[in-house]
C-alpha positions as CSV (number, residue, x, y, z in Angstrom):
1,X,0.8,-10.2,5.5
2,X,1.0,-10.4,9.6
3,X,3.6,-11.7,12.1
4,X,3.4,-11.8,15.8
5,X,5.5,-11.4,17.9
6,X,8.8,-13.8,17.9
7,X,9.9,-15.8,20.9
8,X,8.4,-18.5,23.0
9,X,4.9,-17.8,24.6
10,X,4.6,-18.4,28.1
11,X,1.4,-18.7,29.9
12,X,2.6,-16.1,32.6
13,X,3.3,-14.1,30.4
14,X,0.9,-10.8,31.3
15,X,-2.2,-9.9,29.0
16,X,-0.9,-6.7,28.1
17,X,2.3,-8.4,26.8
18,X,0.1,-11.0,24.6
19,X,-2.6,-8.7,22.9
20,X,0.9,-6.6,22.5
21,X,2.5,-9.9,20.5
22,X,-0.9,-10.3,18.8
23,X,-1.0,-6.3,17.3
24,X,2.3,-4.5,18.3
25,X,3.6,-5.5,14.3
26,X,0.4,-6.1,12.5
27,X,1.4,-4.2,9.0
28,X,-1.2,-1.7,7.6
29,X,-2.7,-2.4,4.4
30,X,-2.3,1.3,2.6
31,X,-4.7,2.6,-0.1
32,X,-7.9,1.9,1.9
33,X,-8.7,-1.3,-0.3
34,X,-9.9,-5.0,1.2
35,X,-6.9,-7.4,-0.4
36,X,-6.6,-11.0,0.4
37,X,-4.0,-13.7,-2.0
38,X,-6.8,-15.6,-4.4
39,X,-6.6,-19.2,-4.1
40,X,-8.5,-21.4,-6.6
41,X,-10.8,-19.4,-8.0
42,X,-13.2,-20.7,-11.1
43,X,-12.6,-17.9,-14.0
44,X,-14.3,-17.8,-16.3
45,X,-11.7,-18.7,-19.5
46,X,-13.4,-16.3,-22.0
47,X,-13.5,-13.0,-19.6
48,X,-10.2,-11.8,-20.5
49,X,-10.7,-8.2,-18.4
50,X,-8.2,-5.8,-18.6
51,X,-4.9,-8.1,-19.1
52,X,-4.0,-8.6,-15.5
53,X,-4.5,-11.2,-12.5
54,X,-6.6,-9.6,-9.7
55,X,-10.2,-9.5,-9.0
56,X,-13.0,-6.8,-8.1
57,X,-16.1,-8.4,-6.6
58,X,-18.7,-6.5,-5.2
59,X,-22.0,-6.6,-3.5
60,X,-24.6,-3.9,-3.9
61,X,-27.2,-3.2,-0.7
62,X,-30.2,-0.9,-0.4
63,X,-30.9,1.4,2.4
64,X,-31.4,-1.2,6.0
65,X,-28.1,-3.1,4.8
66,X,-30.2,-6.1,2.9
67,X,-29.1,-6.8,-0.8
68,X,-29.9,-6.0,-3.9
69,X,-32.2,-9.1,-5.1
70,X,-32.7,-7.5,-8.2
71,X,-30.7,-7.8,-11.9
72,X,-28.4,-3.9,-11.6
73,X,-26.3,-2.7,-14.8
74,X,-22.4,-2.4,-13.2
75,X,-19.7,-0.5,-15.3
76,X,-15.9,-0.8,-14.8
77,X,-14.0,2.0,-15.6
78,X,-9.8,2.8,-15.5
79,X,-7.7,5.0,-16.0
80,X,-5.6,3.7,-19.5
81,X,-9.6,3.8,-21.3
82,X,-10.8,-0.3,-19.9
83,X,-14.9,-0.3,-19.9
84,X,-15.8,-3.5,-19.1
85,X,-19.4,-4.4,-18.2
86,X,-21.7,-6.8,-17.2
87,X,-25.1,-7.1,-14.6
88,X,-25.2,-8.3,-10.9
89,X,-26.7,-11.9,-10.1
90,X,-30.1,-12.0,-7.8
91,X,-28.5,-11.0,-4.3
92,X,-26.4,-8.0,-5.5
93,X,-23.2,-9.5,-6.3
94,X,-20.5,-8.8,-9.4
95,X,-16.9,-9.9,-10.1
96,X,-15.0,-8.3,-12.7
97,X,-11.6,-10.5,-13.3
98,X,-8.3,-10.3,-14.7
99,X,-7.9,-6.3,-13.7
100,X,-4.6,-4.8,-14.2
101,X,-3.4,-2.4,-11.4
102,X,-4.6,1.0,-11.5
103,X,-7.9,3.1,-10.2
104,X,-10.9,2.0,-11.4
105,X,-14.4,3.5,-11.0
106,X,-17.4,1.3,-10.0
107,X,-20.7,2.2,-11.5
108,X,-24.1,0.3,-10.4
109,X,-27.2,1.8,-12.3
110,X,-30.5,-0.4,-10.9
111,X,-33.1,1.3,-12.5
112,X,-35.6,3.9,-11.7
113,X,-35.6,3.6,-8.8
114,X,-32.1,4.5,-7.5
115,X,-29.6,6.7,-8.1
116,X,-26.4,5.7,-9.8
117,X,-23.8,5.2,-7.2
118,X,-20.2,4.7,-7.5
119,X,-17.2,3.7,-5.6
120,X,-13.4,4.1,-6.8
121,X,-11.1,1.0,-6.4
122,X,-7.3,1.2,-5.7
123,X,-5.1,-1.5,-7.4
124,X,-1.5,-1.0,-6.4
125,X,0.7,-3.7,-7.6
126,X,4.0,-4.5,-6.1
127,X,7.3,-4.1,-8.1
128,X,8.1,-8.1,-7.6
129,X,5.2,-10.0,-6.7
130,X,6.2,-14.2,-5.4
131,X,2.8,-15.1,-5.8
132,X,1.5,-14.1,-9.4
133,X,-2.3,-15.1,-8.9
134,X,-3.2,-11.3,-8.3
135,X,-5.5,-10.0,-5.2
136,X,-9.0,-9.7,-4.5
137,X,-10.2,-6.4,-4.3
138,X,-13.4,-6.6,-2.3
139,X,-16.7,-3.1,-2.7
140,X,-19.6,-2.4,-0.7
141,X,-22.5,-0.7,-2.7
142,X,-25.0,0.8,-0.7
143,X,-27.6,2.5,-3.0
144,X,-30.1,5.4,-2.5
145,X,-33.7,6.4,-3.4
146,X,-34.3,9.2,-6.1
147,X,-36.1,11.6,-4.4
148,X,-37.4,14.8,-5.6
149,X,-34.8,17.8,-6.0
150,X,-35.0,20.8,-3.8
151,X,-34.7,24.5,-4.9
152,X,-31.9,25.8,-3.3
153,X,-30.7,23.2,-1.3
154,X,-27.6,24.1,-0.4
155,X,-25.1,21.1,-1.5
156,X,-21.5,20.0,-2.2
157,X,-19.4,20.2,-5.2
158,X,-17.3,16.5,-5.5
159,X,-14.6,17.8,-7.4
160,X,-13.6,13.9,-8.3
161,X,-16.7,13.5,-10.0
162,X,-16.8,17.2,-12.2
163,X,-15.7,20.2,-12.4
164,X,-12.0,19.6,-12.6
165,X,-10.7,21.0,-16.5
166,X,-9.4,17.6,-18.7
167,X,-6.1,18.6,-18.8
168,X,-5.8,18.3,-14.8
169,X,-7.8,15.1,-15.3
170,X,-5.1,13.7,-18.3
171,X,-2.2,14.2,-16.3
172,X,-3.9,12.9,-13.2
173,X,-4.8,9.6,-15.7
174,X,-0.8,9.1,-16.4
175,X,-0.2,9.5,-12.8
176,X,-2.0,6.9,-11.6
177,X,0.2,5.2,-15.2
178,X,3.3,6.0,-13.5
179,X,2.0,4.6,-9.6
180,X,1.3,1.2,-12.4
181,X,5.0,1.1,-13.2
182,X,6.6,1.8,-10.0
183,X,8.0,5.4,-10.4
184,X,6.0,7.1,-7.8
185,X,8.3,10.2,-8.2
186,X,7.3,10.8,-11.4
187,X,3.4,10.2,-10.2
188,X,3.7,12.7,-7.5
189,X,5.1,15.5,-9.8
190,X,2.2,15.2,-12.4
191,X,-0.5,14.7,-9.4
192,X,1.1,17.8,-8.4
193,X,0.7,19.4,-11.9
194,X,-2.7,18.1,-11.5
195,X,-4.1,20.1,-8.7
196,X,-1.7,23.8,-9.8
197,X,-4.2,23.6,-12.1
198,X,-7.2,22.4,-9.8
199,X,-6.7,22.8,-6.6
200,X,-9.8,21.1,-5.4
201,X,-9.4,17.9,-6.8
202,X,-10.5,15.5,-4.0
203,X,-9.6,12.3,-5.8
204,X,-6.0,13.2,-6.9
205,X,-5.2,14.9,-3.5
206,X,-6.3,11.5,-2.3
207,X,-4.3,9.8,-4.5
208,X,-1.0,12.3,-4.0
209,X,-1.6,11.2,-0.1
210,X,-1.1,7.5,-1.1
211,X,1.7,8.0,-2.9
212,X,3.4,9.9,0.6
213,X,2.1,7.0,2.1
214,X,3.5,4.9,-0.2
215,X,6.7,6.2,0.0
216,X,6.5,6.8,3.5
217,X,6.7,10.6,3.6
218,X,4.2,10.8,6.8
219,X,4.0,14.7,6.7
220,X,3.5,15.6,2.9
221,X,1.1,12.4,3.1
222,X,-0.7,14.3,5.9
223,X,-0.6,17.7,4.4
224,X,-2.6,15.8,1.1
225,X,-5.0,13.7,2.7
226,X,-5.7,16.5,5.0
227,X,-6.8,18.8,2.2
228,X,-8.8,15.9,0.7
229,X,-10.8,15.5,3.3
230,X,-11.4,19.7,3.8
231,X,-12.0,19.8,0.4
232,X,-14.2,16.6,0.3
233,X,-16.1,16.4,3.3
234,X,-18.2,13.7,2.6
235,X,-15.8,11.2,0.3
236,X,-15.0,8.2,1.7
237,X,-11.3,7.3,1.0
238,X,-9.6,10.3,2.1
239,X,-11.1,9.8,5.8
240,X,-10.1,6.1,5.8
241,X,-6.7,6.7,4.3
242,X,-5.9,9.7,7.0
243,X,-7.4,7.5,10.1
244,X,-4.5,4.3,8.8
245,X,-2.2,7.1,8.0
246,X,-3.4,8.3,11.8
247,X,-2.9,4.5,12.9
248,X,0.9,4.3,11.5
249,X,1.7,7.1,13.4
250,X,-0.1,5.6,16.3
251,X,-1.8,9.1,17.1
252,X,-4.7,7.0,17.9
253,X,-7.0,9.7,19.2
254,X,-7.1,11.0,16.4
255,X,-6.8,8.1,13.7
256,X,-10.3,7.0,15.5
257,X,-12.2,10.3,15.1
258,X,-11.4,10.3,11.3
259,X,-12.0,6.5,11.0
260,X,-15.3,6.8,12.3
261,X,-16.0,9.4,10.1
262,X,-15.2,6.6,7.1
263,X,-17.7,4.1,9.3
264,X,-20.7,7.0,8.9
265,X,-19.7,7.5,5.0
266,X,-19.4,4.4,4.4
267,X,-21.1,1.4,6.6
268,X,-20.6,-1.2,4.4
269,X,-17.7,-0.9,4.2
270,X,-15.2,-3.9,5.8
271,X,-11.9,-2.0,5.5
272,X,-13.1,0.7,8.1
273,X,-14.6,-0.9,10.2
274,X,-11.7,-3.6,10.3
275,X,-9.1,-0.1,10.7
276,X,-11.3,1.6,13.4
277,X,-11.3,-1.6,15.2
278,X,-7.5,-1.8,15.6
279,X,-7.3,1.7,16.3
280,X,-9.6,1.2,19.3
281,X,-7.7,-1.8,20.7
282,X,-4.9,0.5,20.8
283,X,-7.0,2.9,22.9
284,X,-7.7,-0.1,24.9
285,X,-11.5,0.5,23.8
286,X,-12.1,-2.9,23.9
287,X,-15.9,-3.1,23.9
288,X,-16.1,-0.9,21.0
289,X,-13.6,-2.9,19.2
290,X,-15.4,-6.2,19.6
291,X,-18.3,-4.3,17.8
292,X,-16.0,-2.4,14.4
293,X,-13.8,-6.0,14.4
294,X,-17.5,-8.2,14.4
295,X,-18.7,-5.6,11.7
296,X,-15.9,-5.7,9.5
297,X,-16.0,-10.3,9.9
298,X,-19.9,-9.7,9.2
299,X,-19.1,-7.7,5.8
300,X,-16.3,-10.1,4.6
301,X,-13.5,-9.9,2.8
302,X,-9.6,-9.8,3.2
303,X,-9.9,-7.5,6.3
304,X,-12.3,-9.6,8.0
305,X,-9.7,-12.3,7.9
306,X,-7.3,-9.9,9.9
307,X,-10.1,-9.2,12.4
308,X,-10.3,-12.4,13.4
309,X,-6.7,-11.7,14.9
310,X,-7.8,-8.5,16.7
311,X,-10.7,-10.1,18.3
312,X,-8.1,-12.5,19.9
313,X,-6.4,-9.5,21.3
314,X,-9.6,-8.3,22.7
315,X,-10.7,-11.5,24.7
316,X,-7.4,-11.9,25.5
317,X,-7.8,-9.1,27.3
318,X,-10.9,-10.2,28.9
319,X,-9.3,-12.9,29.8
320,X,-11.5,-15.5,27.6
321,X,-8.8,-18.0,26.6
322,X,-11.4,-20.5,24.9
323,X,-12.8,-17.6,23.0
324,X,-9.0,-16.2,21.9
325,X,-8.6,-19.9,20.3
326,X,-11.2,-20.0,18.6
327,X,-10.6,-16.6,16.8
328,X,-7.7,-17.7,15.7
329,X,-8.7,-21.3,14.5
330,X,-11.2,-19.3,12.6
331,X,-8.0,-16.9,10.9
332,X,-6.2,-20.0,10.2
333,X,-9.1,-22.1,8.1
334,X,-9.1,-18.8,6.5
335,X,-5.9,-18.2,5.8
336,X,-3.7,-22.0,6.2
337,X,-1.1,-20.3,4.3
338,X,0.0,-17.3,6.6
339,X,3.5,-17.1,7.1
340,X,3.1,-17.3,11.1
341,X,1.0,-20.5,11.0
342,X,3.1,-22.1,13.3
343,X,3.7,-19.6,15.4
344,X,-0.4,-18.7,15.4
345,X,-1.0,-22.7,16.6
346,X,1.5,-22.3,19.1
347,X,-0.4,-19.1,20.5
348,X,-3.6,-21.3,20.3
349,X,-2.3,-24.1,22.0
350,X,-1.2,-22.0,24.9
351,X,-4.7,-20.7,24.9
352,X,-6.5,-24.1,25.0
353,X,-3.9,-24.8,27.7
354,X,-4.8,-21.7,30.1
355,X,-8.5,-22.0,29.1
356,X,-8.0,-25.7,30.9
357,X,-6.3,-24.7,33.7
358,X,-8.8,-22.4,34.8
359,X,-11.3,-24.9,34.4
360,X,-9.9,-27.6,36.3
């Protein structure tokens, strides 16, 4: 998925050049989902899922960051009628196997002490896939304790959850199906029709932005995502996707603002911390970048794997060759089939040589 800059790496290359080599050509994962190629996973042979090859795995947390230690009801609903149910385990973990591409909603009901929590998952399948094992999508869900309602207290109505006419919802579902089949133009047209009916439909605005991002129509993507942020300021994904878009456009300061908001909305998102860390590296804010990247790693998922590469860049800038080499070795351990594995090994060798030279 990611590549180091081509060409030999020499010891005399400046630290800034090495940082650029580590980071400049890393690709941005669109859609705000944590993704990783599935290796050898023991699937339940009796679980047919929705007929796909992807996996949605999640962790449930309570305030304070502790894992939920009781079983909770977890339901997965998809735009095409998918409706799967299971119970989480005693550590707050759950997994849905064999899931098709599309937009899904994960709903967690942990009983009378907590509010029902939801999280959306977008699985975008490429038109062609060399590895037919599918992808893993990791979600972290933070429960909120129930509290008595406060009469007269203003609140934000999330148009993605209610108040949207059924006709607009139906158009949205059709758009998701069109995107799954690879017809992004049709998906965009149906999303625009849905928004003509319900202009504040935050989920549709976010999805429209994602589709434009996939087509690399950056201006239109930004317009849609900014509208999603405007109408759904408390929604997590619009802030995350807008931050990723701005990072793609190299507007690092603006990207950092959006990604910091995304982290505030969902502090348990490995993707949000990872993208923020990437942005801070580009802003040369290495202390803050290290903190964000380590936070992503602590949460886990595919983004955590990529975070090791960026931590290596941070340590190179600090002239800590040994720590940089250690991070890259961790990366290869977690992603042994990386396309540029040989190049990474060469960088590790050079870094350890530098560390040995300084020691001697």
